[in-house]
C-alpha positions, 0 to 999 in steps of 0.5 A: 101194382096189382089191381086189388092193391090199387082198389084197396088204396082207393077205398082207403083214401075214400074212407079217409076223405069221408071221415074228415067231414062231420055230419054237422059240417055237411048240414052247415054246407047244405044250409049255406047252399040253401041261403045262397040259392034264396038270395040268387032267386031274389036277384033274378026276380028283381032283387032289392029296390033300386037306388034312384039314379044320381043327376048327371052334372050341374042343375041348369036351373040353379045358380051356383056361388063360388067365392073368387076371393083375391084371385086374379080377375079381368074386368070390372069387380061388379060384373054380373057373371064371373068365369072361373078357370081352374087348372093344374100345371104340372 
């Protein structure tokens, strides 16, 4: 393929590619890029307020009640402490 013909095809392709995007599309892309950069700046500066960390595990200072119902139990029914074991046999 001659060099001039190859340059003509490249120029034709470039003109086609540019004609597929309107000025409005370009401005919208620029605005979206500005919005993204603002959000990234906010993240790098500490971002939004951080959520408080949830406590890990049960509170050692609290008494938890769990109804044992008619479950099988060992020992007296009026005991101060009942240990409940939950398991799944598969």
